[in-house]
C-alpha positions as CSV (number, residue, x, y, z in Angstrom):
1,X,54.0,-91.4,-100.2
2,X,56.3,-94.1,-100.1
3,X,57.3,-96.0,-103.7
4,X,57.1,-99.1,-104.9
5,X,61.1,-99.3,-105.3
6,X,61.6,-97.6,-101.9
7,X,59.0,-100.1,-99.9
8,X,60.9,-103.2,-101.0
9,X,64.1,-101.9,-100.3
10,X,62.4,-101.2,-96.6
11,X,61.1,-105.0,-96.3
12,X,64.6,-106.3,-97.0
13,X,66.2,-103.5,-94.6
14,X,63.5,-104.8,-92.0
15,X,64.5,-108.8,-92.6
16,X,68.3,-107.5,-92.4
17,X,67.3,-106.2,-89.3
18,X,65.7,-109.1,-87.8
19,X,68.2,-111.7,-89.3
20,X,71.1,-109.6,-87.5
21,X,69.4,-108.7,-84.4
22,X,66.3,-111.0,-83.8
23,X,64.2,-107.3,-83.5
24,X,60.7,-108.0,-85.6
25,X,59.6,-104.8,-86.9
26,X,58.1,-106.5,-90.3
27,X,54.5,-106.5,-88.8
28,X,55.0,-102.6,-87.4
29,X,52.8,-99.9,-88.8
30,X,54.5,-98.9,-91.5
31,X,53.9,-95.2,-91.3
32,X,55.2,-95.8,-87.7
33,X,58.6,-97.2,-89.3
34,X,58.7,-94.8,-92.4
35,X,58.5,-91.6,-90.0
36,X,61.2,-92.9,-87.6
37,X,63.4,-94.3,-90.1
38,X,63.5,-91.3,-92.3
39,X,64.6,-89.2,-89.1
40,X,67.6,-91.8,-88.9
41,X,68.5,-91.4,-92.6
42,X,68.8,-87.4,-92.1
43,X,70.8,-88.1,-88.9
44,X,73.6,-91.0,-91.1
45,X,73.0,-88.5,-94.1
46,X,71.8,-91.2,-96.0
47,X,70.3,-90.7,-99.3
48,X,68.0,-93.8,-99.3
49,X,67.4,-96.8,-97.8
50,X,69.3,-98.4,-99.8
51,X,72.2,-96.4,-98.8
52,X,71.3,-97.1,-95.5
53,X,71.4,-100.5,-95.6
54,X,75.0,-100.5,-96.5
55,X,75.4,-98.4,-93.1
56,X,74.0,-101.6,-91.3
57,X,76.2,-103.7,-93.4
58,X,79.5,-101.6,-92.2
59,X,78.6,-100.7,-88.8
60,X,76.6,-103.2,-86.6
61,X,76.2,-100.8,-83.5
62,X,73.7,-99.1,-86.1
63,X,71.2,-101.6,-85.3
64,X,71.2,-101.0,-81.7
65,X,70.6,-97.1,-82.6
66,X,68.0,-98.4,-85.1
67,X,65.9,-100.1,-82.4
68,X,65.8,-97.3,-79.9
69,X,64.7,-95.0,-82.6
70,X,61.9,-97.2,-83.9
71,X,61.2,-98.0,-80.2
72,X,60.3,-94.2,-78.7
73,X,57.4,-94.1,-76.6
74,X,55.9,-91.1,-75.2
75,X,55.8,-91.7,-71.3
76,X,54.5,-89.9,-68.2
77,X,53.7,-90.4,-64.7
78,X,50.2,-91.7,-64.3
79,X,49.7,-91.1,-68.0
80,X,46.2,-92.5,-68.0
81,X,44.6,-90.9,-64.3
82,X,41.2,-92.5,-64.8
83,X,43.2,-96.2,-65.3
84,X,45.2,-95.6,-62.1
85,X,42.5,-94.4,-59.9
86,X,40.8,-97.8,-60.9
87,X,43.7,-100.0,-60.1
88,X,43.8,-98.2,-56.7
89,X,40.0,-98.4,-56.4
90,X,39.3,-102.1,-58.4
91,X,42.2,-103.6,-59.0
92,X,44.2,-103.8,-55.4
93,X,41.0,-104.6,-53.7
94,X,39.8,-107.1,-55.5
95,X,43.5,-108.8,-55.5
96,X,44.6,-108.4,-52.3
97,X,41.3,-109.9,-50.8
98,X,41.5,-113.1,-53.4
99,X,45.5,-112.8,-51.8
100,X,44.2,-113.1,-48.6
101,X,41.3,-115.5,-49.2
102,X,44.4,-117.9,-50.6
103,X,47.0,-117.0,-47.6
104,X,49.3,-115.8,-50.0
105,X,51.4,-112.2,-49.2
106,X,52.9,-111.8,-52.8
107,X,52.0,-108.9,-55.2
108,X,53.8,-109.2,-58.9
109,X,53.4,-106.7,-61.1
110,X,55.1,-106.5,-64.7
111,X,55.1,-102.8,-67.1
112,X,56.1,-104.5,-70.3
113,X,57.0,-101.6,-71.9
114,X,58.1,-99.3,-69.5
115,X,59.8,-96.7,-71.9
116,X,61.8,-94.2,-69.2
117,X,60.1,-95.7,-66.2
118,X,57.5,-93.8,-65.3
119,X,54.7,-96.2,-65.7
120,X,56.4,-98.7,-63.0
121,X,57.1,-95.7,-60.8
122,X,53.7,-94.7,-60.7
123,X,52.7,-98.5,-60.1
124,X,55.0,-98.5,-56.8
125,X,53.8,-95.0,-55.8
126,X,49.6,-96.1,-56.2
127,X,50.5,-99.4,-53.8
128,X,52.5,-97.1,-51.2
129,X,49.6,-94.7,-51.5
130,X,47.1,-97.8,-51.0
131,X,48.8,-99.9,-48.7
132,X,50.9,-97.5,-46.6
133,X,52.4,-99.2,-43.3
134,X,51.0,-102.5,-44.9
135,X,53.4,-102.7,-47.5
136,X,55.7,-104.3,-45.3
137,X,53.4,-107.3,-45.3
138,X,53.6,-108.4,-48.8
139,X,56.4,-109.5,-50.7
140,X,55.9,-106.7,-54.0
141,X,58.0,-106.9,-56.9
142,X,57.6,-104.9,-60.4
143,X,59.4,-106.1,-63.4
144,X,59.6,-103.4,-66.0
145,X,60.8,-104.1,-69.6
146,X,61.5,-102.5,-72.9
147,X,63.6,-102.9,-75.7
148,X,65.1,-99.6,-75.9
149,X,68.5,-99.8,-74.2
150,X,68.6,-96.4,-73.9
151,X,65.1,-95.2,-72.2
152,X,66.0,-98.4,-69.7
153,X,69.2,-96.1,-68.8
154,X,66.9,-93.1,-67.7
155,X,64.6,-95.0,-66.3
156,X,67.1,-96.4,-63.7
157,X,68.6,-93.2,-62.7
158,X,64.4,-92.0,-61.8
159,X,65.9,-88.2,-62.9
160,X,63.2,-86.3,-64.7
161,X,63.4,-82.7,-65.9
162,X,60.0,-81.8,-65.2
163,X,57.0,-82.3,-62.5
164,X,54.5,-84.0,-65.5
165,X,51.5,-82.6,-63.8
166,X,52.3,-84.3,-60.4
167,X,50.9,-82.7,-57.5
168,X,52.5,-81.2,-55.2
169,X,51.7,-84.2,-51.9
170,X,53.4,-86.5,-54.5
171,X,56.4,-84.7,-55.1
172,X,57.0,-83.8,-51.1
173,X,56.4,-87.8,-50.7
174,X,58.2,-89.2,-53.0
175,X,60.8,-86.9,-55.3
176,X,63.7,-84.8,-54.5
177,X,64.9,-81.7,-56.1
178,X,67.9,-82.5,-58.4
179,X,69.1,-79.7,-60.4
180,X,66.1,-78.6,-62.6
181,X,64.3,-81.6,-61.7
182,X,63.1,-84.2,-59.8
183,X,65.0,-87.6,-58.5
184,X,63.0,-90.4,-57.1
185,X,63.7,-91.4,-53.6
186,X,65.9,-94.2,-53.3
187,X,62.9,-96.1,-51.2
188,X,60.8,-95.9,-54.6
189,X,63.1,-96.9,-56.9
190,X,64.5,-100.1,-55.3
191,X,61.0,-101.2,-55.7
192,X,61.4,-101.6,-59.5
193,X,63.6,-103.8,-61.3
194,X,64.4,-103.0,-65.1
195,X,65.0,-105.5,-68.1
196,X,65.2,-105.8,-71.7
197,X,62.7,-107.6,-73.0
198,X,61.5,-107.9,-76.4
199,X,58.0,-108.5,-76.7
200,X,58.4,-109.3,-80.4
201,X,60.9,-112.1,-79.8
202,X,59.9,-115.9,-79.9
203,X,63.5,-116.6,-78.3
204,X,63.2,-114.7,-74.9
205,X,61.0,-115.7,-72.0
206,X,58.5,-113.5,-70.5
207,X,57.8,-113.1,-67.0
208,X,54.9,-115.5,-65.7
209,X,52.3,-115.3,-63.3
210,X,51.8,-112.1,-63.1
211,X,49.2,-110.7,-61.1
212,X,48.5,-107.6,-62.8
213,X,50.4,-106.6,-66.4
214,X,50.5,-103.3,-67.6
215,X,51.1,-102.8,-71.5
216,X,50.3,-99.4,-72.9
217,X,50.2,-97.4,-75.8
218,X,52.9,-100.0,-77.5
219,X,50.3,-102.3,-79.4
220,X,49.1,-98.9,-81.6
221,X,52.2,-99.0,-83.1
222,X,51.4,-102.7,-84.4
223,X,49.5,-104.4,-87.0
224,X,46.4,-106.1,-86.0
225,X,47.9,-110.0,-86.3
226,X,51.2,-109.1,-84.2
227,X,48.5,-107.2,-81.5
228,X,46.9,-111.1,-81.4
229,X,50.5,-112.3,-80.9
230,X,51.7,-110.3,-77.9
231,X,48.4,-110.3,-76.5
232,X,48.2,-113.9,-76.0
233,X,51.3,-113.6,-74.8
234,X,50.8,-111.5,-71.8
235,X,47.5,-113.6,-71.4
236,X,50.0,-116.9,-70.8
237,X,51.7,-115.0,-68.7
238,X,49.0,-113.7,-66.3
239,X,48.0,-115.6,-62.7
240,X,44.7,-116.4,-62.2
241,X,42.9,-114.3,-61.8
242,X,45.4,-111.6,-63.3
243,X,44.5,-108.4,-64.5
244,X,45.8,-106.9,-68.1
245,X,45.9,-103.1,-68.3
246,X,46.5,-101.5,-72.1
247,X,46.5,-98.2,-73.3
248,X,43.9,-95.9,-73.9
249,X,42.8,-96.5,-77.9
250,X,44.4,-100.6,-77.5
251,X,41.2,-103.2,-77.3
252,X,41.8,-106.7,-76.6
253,X,42.2,-109.6,-79.1
254,X,38.8,-111.2,-80.7
255,X,40.4,-114.6,-79.5
256,X,40.7,-113.1,-75.5
257,X,37.2,-112.0,-75.2
258,X,35.9,-115.1,-74.1
259,X,38.8,-115.6,-71.5
260,X,39.0,-112.5,-70.4
261,X,36.0,-110.1,-68.4
262,X,35.9,-106.4,-69.1
263,X,36.5,-104.8,-65.6
264,X,36.4,-101.6,-67.0
265,X,35.9,-100.7,-70.2
266,X,36.9,-97.3,-70.1
267,X,39.9,-97.4,-68.0
268,X,40.8,-100.7,-70.5
269,X,41.3,-103.0,-67.7
270,X,40.6,-106.4,-68.2
271,X,40.2,-109.6,-65.9
272,X,41.5,-113.2,-66.5
273,X,38.7,-115.6,-65.7
274,X,38.8,-118.1,-63.2
């Protein structure tokens, strides 16, 4: 258990990080912060938060390393299979029907905490599977963002060490063997644009008018007040109608319950009301 003195030092350290890098982890869940920060202390051979704060003072590059440590998220292709089944079975038919009615041919997706790229590439494969030859009829954009720079570098490479439970037919259609792993074909990789974006920063402008936003398994690391702030930002970034996809154990903010329809409670898919 963290002592009172250590807690005060941790508060100071997180404040220092915010002032120096604009990355705000002050409202992250403390158990997540301390667990990951302790690993960084071990790697830098720091005996306390105070010693580690001195390292931050003397080596500004450590801020980026710490940010990467604090934002390591587990990711895999089609992580929640039910969610992607419902995206293909409900979201895409509704979305395309609405676009057709309005005479529009654009489809925009935002993977807001993309980690090493499996989620946005899963979105791309879902679109390829659903639209088939009709894909060329649409102007498709998939924007994928994360704060973790090392994860983004891996995402752009699109090379993965194992098949992550992907069925043989998808591996054959969309991947090539690469050493001991698999690499996405260029036709899939080119569908996704990656960029660095901090969900917690007021200084960065989010994408707007996205038809569908995925923000899965990032909110669980935040305290409730911060979750609500991020969810409202995502809501304001949605087109009308627009769809928001959350992680399996994440819930919609109370302030948005009258503004969004629950399209599928199990798959955690919500729809912005007209």
